[in-house]
N, C-alpha and C positions, 0 to 999 in steps of 0.2 A: 583788719584795716583800721588805721588810726583815724579817729574822727576829728575834724577841724573844730576847734573851740568856737569859731565864729558861727558854726551851725547852731549851737545852743544859745548863743547871744542873740541870734535872729529869731529863733523859734519861740523863746520864752515871751518876748513882747507880743508876738503874734497870738499865742494862746491866751495871754491876758486880755488883749484887745478883743479877741473873739468872745471871751466870757462876758465882757462888758456889753458887747453888741446884743447878747442874748437877753439882756434885761431891758432893752428898748421896747416899749409897749406899742408904739405906733408902727404899723407894718411898713409904710412907705419910708419912714426914717430909718427903720431897721434895714430895709433893702439897700438903701444908699450907703449906710454906714458899713454894712457887711461887704459891699463891693469895694469900698475904699480900703478897708482893712486888709482884705485878701490881695488886692492889686498892689498896694504899697509893700506888703510883706513879700510878695513874689518878686517885685523889682529889687528890693534890698537883698533878698537871698540870692538871686541870680547874679547880682553885682558882687556879693561877698564871697560866693563859693564858685569853684570851677564846675561847670556843668559837664557831666559825663554823658556824652551823646549815646543814644541807643543806635547800635549798628545792625540790628536785626534786619535782614533783607526783606522780611515780610511786613514791616510796619505799615507801608502804604496799602498793602492788601488787607491788613487787619482794619485799617481805617475805612476802607470800602465795605468790608463785611459788617462793621459796627454801624455804618450809615444805613446799609440795607436792612439790618435788623431793626433799627430805630424806625425807619420808614414803614416797614411791615407792621410794626406794633402800632404806629399812629393810624395807619389805614384801617387795621383791624378794629381798633378802638372806635374810630369814626363810624365804621360800618355798623357797629352795634347800635348806633342811633336809629337805624331803620326799625329795630325792634323796641328800643326803649325811649325813642324820641330824642330831639335835639334841643340844646340851649344855645341861644344866640348871644355872643359876646359883643357888647358895644365897645368897639375900639376907639378910644378918644386920644387926642394928642398927648394928654397927660400920661397915658399908659407907656409911651415911649420912654419918658424920663423917670417914671416911678417904678416901672417893672421891667420892660424889655432891656433897656441899657444896663440897669444894675444887675439883672440876672445874667445877661451876656458877659459883662465884665467879670462877675463873680465866677462863672463857669470857666472862662478862659484862664483867668489868673489862678484859680484853684488847681486846675489840671497842670499848668506849668509848675506851680509850687509843688504839687504832689510828685511830678516826675523828677524834679531836682532833689527833693528829700529822699526819694527811694533810690536815686542814683548814688547816694552816699553809702549804700550797702550796710546800714546799721539796723539791726533788728529792733532796738529800742526806739529809734526814730520812726521806723516803719509802723510800729504799734501805736505810738503817740499820734503820728500823722493820720493813721486810719481813723482813730477816734475823733480827731479834729475835723476831718473832711466829712465823716458821717454827720457830725453836728452841723456843718455848713449846709449839707443837702437837706437835713431836717429843718433848718431855719427857712430854707427856700420853700419847702413843701408845706410847712405848718403855719397856722395862724399864730399871732403873738399871744393869744389868750390861753395857751395850753396849760398854764398853771393856775387858771382861774378857779377850777373846782375839779372834783374827781372825774366827773363825766367827760369834761374836756381833755383831761390828762389821758384817760384810757383811750379816747378817740384818737388823740394825737399819737399815742404809742402804737396803735394798730395801723393807722392810716398813713403815718409819716415816718416814724422812727424805725419800725421793722423793715419797710421798703428801703430806707436809707442804709440800713445795715447790709441788706442783700446787695444793693447796688454798689456799696462801698467795696465789697469783696471783688466784684467785677472790675471796678475802676482801678483798684490797687494792683490786681493781677495784670491788667493790660498796661498800665503806666509803667510798672516795673520791667516789663519785657519789651514793650513796643513804643514807649514814650507817650507824650501828651496828646498828640493829634487824634488818635482814634476816640479817646474819651471826649475830647472837645466836640468833635463832630456828632457823636452819639447824644451827648447831653444837650447840645443846642437844639437838636431836633425834638428830643423828648420834652424839654422844659418850655420851649418857645412856640411850639406848633399852634397852641390855641390862639395866640395873638396874630398868627398868619392866616389861619383858616377862618377864624371868627365864629366858628360853631364847634360845639363839643357834645358828645353823647351824654344822655341822662343816666347812663349806667351807674349803678349804686357805688358809693365810695368804697364799700367793703370789697366789691369785686375788682375795682380798680386797684385797691391795695393788694389784693391777692395776686393780680398780674404783676404789679411792681415788685413783689417779693420773689416770685418764681421765674419770671422771664429773664432777669439778669443772671440768675444762676444757670439757666439753660444756655444763655449766650456765652457765659464763661466756659462752660463745658465744651461748647462748639468750638470756640477759639482754641482751647487747650488741645482738643482732638486734632484740629486742622493744622496747627502751627507749632506744636511741641514735638521735638525729635524724640523718637521712642526706640528703645532697644528691641531687637528681634526676639530676644529671649524674655518672655514675660511669665511671671509666676501665675499660672492659670487659676489656681485655687484662690489666691489673693484677689485676683481680678473679679472672680465670680462673687466672692464674699463682699467685696467693696460695692459691686453693682447692686447686689441684693439689699445691702444695708442702706445705700442711697435711695433705692426705690421705696423701701419701707418707711424711711424717714420722710420722704417726699409725700407719700400717701397719708401718713399720720398728720403731717403739717397741713396738707390740703384739707383733710377732714376737719381739723380743728378750725381752720380759717372759715370753712363753709358753715360750721356750726355757730361760731360767734358772729358771723356776718348778718344773721337773722334774715337772710334772703332766700332760704330754701325750706323744704318741708319740715326738716328736723332742725331744731335750734337748741342752744345751750344757755342755761341761766345759773348764776352763782347764788347760793342760799346765804342770806345775810342776817336772818333772824332765827330765833329759837322756837318758833311756833310749831314746828313739825319735829322737834327733837325726839329721838327714839327711833324714828324711821328715816327721816331725812334731817341731818344735823346741820347746824351753822358751819359753813366752810365746805360743804359738799357742793357738787355741781350736778344738775339734772339735765337730761336730754329729753325734750318733749316733741311730740308730733303735732303739727298744726291741726286744729279742730276743724273738721269739714263734715259735720253731721254724724260722726261715729257714735255708736251706742255707748252711753255712759251708764255705769251701774253703781249702786251703793258700794262704797269701799274703794272706788277708784280715786286716785290723786290727780287733780286737774290744775291747770294754770288758768286764772281768770283775772279780769281787770276790775278794779274798783277805785274810783277817784284817780284815774290815770296811773295807778300802781298795779304791778303784776303780783298776784298772790298765789301761793302754792298751798292748797289745803285739800283735805279729804272730803269726798261726798258722803254725807251721813244719811240723807233722806232725799227722795225724789217724789214729787207730787205733780199730777196733771190737773190743772184747774183752768176751765174755760178753753180747753184745747192747748194750753201753754204749759210746757214742762218747767217746773221750778225746782232748783237744786239748792239743798240746804247743806252748808259746809262747816267744817271745824278743823282747826289745827290740832294735831295729835297731842301736843303739849299744853294746849289751852284748856281751861276748866269748862268754859261755856261755848255754846254754838256761836258761829258768826251771826251778826245781826242781819235780819232780813233774809233774802234769797237772791239767787242769780238765775238768769235765763241763758238760752243758747247764745244770744247775742253778746254776752259778756265772757263766754268761754274762749280762751286763746288756744289751749292745747291740752293734750293728754300725756302724762308722764310715761316714758318708756324705759328710762334707765337712770340710776342714781350712782354717781361716781364719788367715792369718799375722799374728803380732805383737799382735793386739788384746787378748791376755790380760796384757800387761806391766803395765798399771796395777794389776790385781788382785795380781800378784806383788809389786809395790813396796809396796802397802798391807800385804800379808801380812808383809813383812820388818820393818815397824814393830813388829809384835807378837812378834817372835822375839828 
């Protein structure tokens, strides 16, 4: 299919304006600017290009399915507040102008724009638009300080960017087959429900991110199974292999998210120093179990806190003085013992597993902020 040159003429300024919006440091100003950029771009593109309507007979049904899935997700998240507690959101008139209206305008305009771009049936435009719309969702989810330092960057990557990638796959699939309406309904419910309910669960950000990554993928598979025509002749072996591969990938990703979330019994840390070189090297990742009174012996490698820093060193000696256990530690690569001693109250965990080299990407990213 021949691509209308007007498509590129409209898309280029849109991408440039979107990039400029990313550098606005004040969140409210960024919200308003983002809404205007996306809305104006959608209006110009709809005017310049012929909209190829989606004629799928199931598009209204898919909209209802997406709305139902979004509602179930919101209710489930809200009910977790029974276990984790609730935060009350103070809804002020300024919220309408600073958040609700900009978010609503951005969501509606972005999905109209997405459906128009995907209707052009260009693989290049589909890829470029996927990246652009993932970035739009990231800007909605993320604070403007994500480039302030390494810690903020890693937090933004896990809590906003990865969920935006997963959600983007769902939105692109649905928009390409069923148009803008299902995505608009789904996103309005997901993004704006806190401003309607005025309460939200205190569920940890890591677990919320976990849900935002895997639930959209589950919804995509559900829509695909329900509304994609299938041939009666299916290669059984390929289906089994695909299912097993998907299951393994999901399990591995789930385990990784659980480890880095720091919310469960087992946790993951990246080694960024050379103090344990020879046994645990810089760039390795260690998995440790929360300390809960387990017996610690000389030679064990433990995680403990000192001056708010987590340290991974080996126990070299243990003494019981006045009924208190005192642990004397040392890094394997250090010449001398650590100063002083630690007690049970300072111990965070006991090392269970050392995974070589996988922490290097994190170290390289950290170096960009130093």
